[in-house]
N, C-alpha and C positions, 0 to 999 in steps of 0.2 A: 628095274629104275624106278625111283618114285619122281609121283610130281611134284615141282617145283613148290613150297609153300610160299608165304609172308616170309622177308626177313632173308632167304636162302641167296647166296651168290648165283648171278646168270653170265656167262660169256659175254663178252662186248665185243664186237666187231673189230677183226685184229688189223692193225694200223699199217702190218707188213705184207697183206694179203695182196695178191698181183692179179688175180684170176677176177673175171667179173662175176658178179651175183646176178645173173637173170633168173627173174622167176614169170608166172602168170597167176592171176586168181582163176583158184580152180574150183569146181563143184565140190560138197564133202555130202554128198549122196550117197546112202547107204550106212557110210561111216566118215568120220572126219581123216580117217590115216586112208582111204579112198584118194584123198587129195595126193596123199604124198607119194603114195604108189603110182600115181599118174603124172606128176612132175618127173617123178625118176624116170618113168617109161618117155617120157618128151624131150629127156637129155637139159633137164632143168635144174639150177643150182640152189632154187629156193621157193618158195610158194607162198599165195596170200590167201585165206580163207575168212567164210564168218564163221564164227562159234557155235553160231545156233542160226535158227532162221531170221533172217533179217526183216521181215516184214512182221514181226510178231513182238509184242511188248514185253511178253512171259514166254519162257523156255524152261524145260525140264533140265533138271541137275546134267552135268556131266555124266556117264556111265563111267565108272571107275576102271572097269575090264580095258574101255576103251582109252581111256587116259593112260593107263599102262603100256598098250600097244604103241598108241602116240607118241609118248615119251621114248619108248626103245625104239621105235623107226626114224624118230630125230636124233639120236645117239647114233645110231648105224649109219646114217647120210653123212652127219657132222655137220647138222644145223643149227644148230642150239644158239647160235648168233646173228640168224637172217632170217628167222619166218616171220611173216608179216600177217596180221588181223585186219581189218576195215568193220568198224561199227557201225550198227543199223544206221541206215538213213533214217529211221523216225526222230531220233536223237536231236532236240533242239534246246542247245545250252544257254541259248540266247534269247528264248522267248519270253513274252512279258505278261503270257498265262501262267501264272503261278503254277495250276494243275498240271498242264504240260511239261513245267520247267521243274518240278517236285518229279514227274514221271520219266524224264530224259535223265535224271540225275542220278533216279534207281538203277535204270536201264543201263548208265555206261559204267557203274558201279559193278554192276554183273558182267559186262564187258570185261573191265579190269580183271577182275576176282578171275572171269575164266582162261583169258592169256597166262596167267599169272600161274594155275594151276597147271597147264599145259607147254610152260615154259617157252610161252613164245614171245617175240623179243618186243615186237612194234606193233601197238595200236594205232590206226589210221581212223582219223574221223572229220569230218567237215566241222567248222567253227558255227554254224548254224544260222540262223535269219530272224532281223533285228524288227521284223514286220512291224507295225502297228506302235511302234517308237522308235527313237533315236538310234545312231550307229554308238555313240557313245554309252548309252543306256545299253546296248546290245552286247558290245566288248564289257563291261561292268559286270554284267548278268554272268557272261564266262566266267569270268575269274573267280565271281563268288563260287558258281559251280563247283570249280577246280579246288577251291578251298575243301568242299566238303568231299567232293571226290579224294583227295589225297587225305583228309581227315578218316576216312571211312578204311582205304587201302592202304593205311601205315605199313612201310616198311616193303610195296610191292615193286618189284625190280622191272617191270614191263614200262617201257616208254610210250608216254600218249606223243602223238605226232598229229598237229595242226594241220590239214591239207590246204594247198591253195587253192581257191576254187576261179570259176570264170566269172564270178563279181555279178550275176544277175541279180535285178531287183534288189531285194533286202539281203541278200546273201554276204554273210563276211566272208573275207579272206581272198580278193582277186590282187589289189595291191599287197606289194611287201611289206608296204609300211604296218597295215591292217594286222598281219599277222605279227610283227614285231610288237607292235602295242600289247596285243594277246597274250605271249610270251613273256615278255615284260609284268603285265599287269598279275599273270596266275604265279610267277615268281615271287613278286612283291605278296601276294595273298597267302603263299605256301610256303616259302622258302626253300625251294625243291628244284634247283634249275635241274637237275641230273633226269628228273622224271616228265620234261617238256621237251620235245622238240617240232621238228617240221616236216611234212611230206611236201615235194612239187610233183605237178602234173605237167608234162610238159603239152599237152593237150587243151587243158584249162589256162597254162601261161599265155598260150599262144592266141586263144580265142580271148584272154580277157585284154590283151595287147602287146604282148611280151613278145616282139616277133621272133619265132625259133626257127625262120625257114631258111636260114643262110647260119655260116657260123660264124661271123663276125657279130652280128645281131643275135646271137643265143649267146654267145660269148659275154657282148655287152650286159645281157640280162642277168644272167650268172654273177658278173662281176658286181650287178647291183645290190642282188641276192645279198650277195657274201657280203655287201657294205653296208645294208641296212637292218640281216637276221644274221647274219654271219654264218658261214660254211659250215663250221664245224657242229651247226645246229641241225642241218641238214641228216635225218637220219634215212628217209626212205625217199626212191621215186618211183613214180608211176610213167612209165614209157608208153605212150599213144599219139598217134597221128592225131587229126583235128578234120571232120568233117565242115567245120566252121571258118571264117576266114578271120582273120587277123582281126582283133578285138570285135569279134561277130557277138561276145558272151555267149555262144552255142556250145551246148558240154554233150557235145556227141564224137565219140571215140571212133579212129578209122585205122586199117591195117597201117604198120609200119610202109612209108615210102608210098602212100596211097591216097592220101590227105594234102591238106594244106601244108603242113610242115617238110614233109619229106619231098614233095613237089611234084607228084602223081596228078592231082587234084585237078577238076574238070571246072568252069564256071557254072553254078546253079544247082550242082551235085554234090559237091563232096569227094566224089571218088575219083578214081582216076589208074593209070596202067604203070605200074612199077616201074622204073628204071635207074639201075644201080648208080651209073654216075650222078643221077641228079641227089639222088639220097646221100651218097657221097658227099655232097655238099653243103648236106643241110645241117642244122642246129642238131643232129641226133649224134651225127659225130662227136660234136664240142660235147655233149652229155656224157657218153660212153668213155670217151677218154679225157675226164677231168679227174684229176688227181683224187677231187674228194669221191667222186663215183664210184670207183673201184673199190672201195671198201664199205659199199653199202649197199641192199636189195635194191635191184630194178625191176618192177614188177608192170607185167604187160596186162596191160586191161581191155586189148585188143577184141573185136567179135569173136565168138565161136560159130560162127555161118560156116555153111557147108559150102564148099568150093570145087572148081571143077579140078580136083587133082587129091591123089589118096593121101597125099601127107597132112595132118593136121593143121590149121592154120596157125598154133604157136608154132609148132618147128619151123614154119616158113616163116614167120615175124623173126624168131630167135637167129634165125640163121642171117638175117638181112641187119639186124643187128650186129653181132658176132662178125661179121663184114667188115664195120666199120674201124672193130678196134686197131690200133697202130700199137706194135710192140718195138721197144729197142731191142738190141741185141741180147743185152742181160733177160728182159722179160722173157722173149723168144725161149731159152734155155732153160729157164725154171719152169714154164710152162711144159715145154717137153719133156723134161725129168719128172715132173708130177702124172704127166700123161702114162710116161713108160712104168711106172712106180705104180699106176691104178690098175695095168696090168698084167704084174706078175702075178 
């Protein structure tokens, strides 16, 4: 399978897909293909990766043999519509420093081009920080950066996803209104609405101030997002519990059901004991059963720590999320049929 070049079509998420797309951010150590194999081994439906060392400004070009193998595996797995990449944390498209801003544009260009070569559908990145100048100037700087980015990568199909943040300090992207302003400004500069979307992170939402700890409060938050940003523009979920309390502005991810969202957290630690009934009443149930969420990748960025079990943490967190899925009779029959067909 040839790698996808600029201008070639890419499958979009199927609007009639009923099975959830759960994935995890996995290591590319050794080869990017190893992340695909690990995801399959863990029973995941997709994966999120870095396409390079995210702590370095420069990266070696993608190895052509690796690209071919990656694309073969993506085709075999049927994941052409759902793989996610996360851009480097070094990037700050809102910077007032001209040198840093230019370096950020160069690095983001490379990120987009690498995703395009690999056929990765979604590229998530943090909007940036407006340190040393105003929020309005920072947002304007990001929109101008995107004008250059989309000019350089004309014809690319990968969707850039602005990730909601905890909104700490000068970080942009905490309130939904800022995300909406960014997308509107980028579209005004580029006239390419299909290339820009959003990524929501449940931990970031809760830590910013959108209460995700109960189903009613989470549903209210999602309704607000829909009204301000448009649910149709949400392309990726990051599903993480939170070590930080509501509105703490603390960006610390926790295992599903063991933080302040899933109900297991204890005061002063952000850590707790899992309880399935408490989890079932949390906002995680609202996320995984939302009609828009079943058609987009849902990526766990939970800790990869050693636990007192033989099971990997991702398997445990995946099982907890899947336990929340509510299927009507038609969806149950469809899932059962797919599983039966897969075993033939």
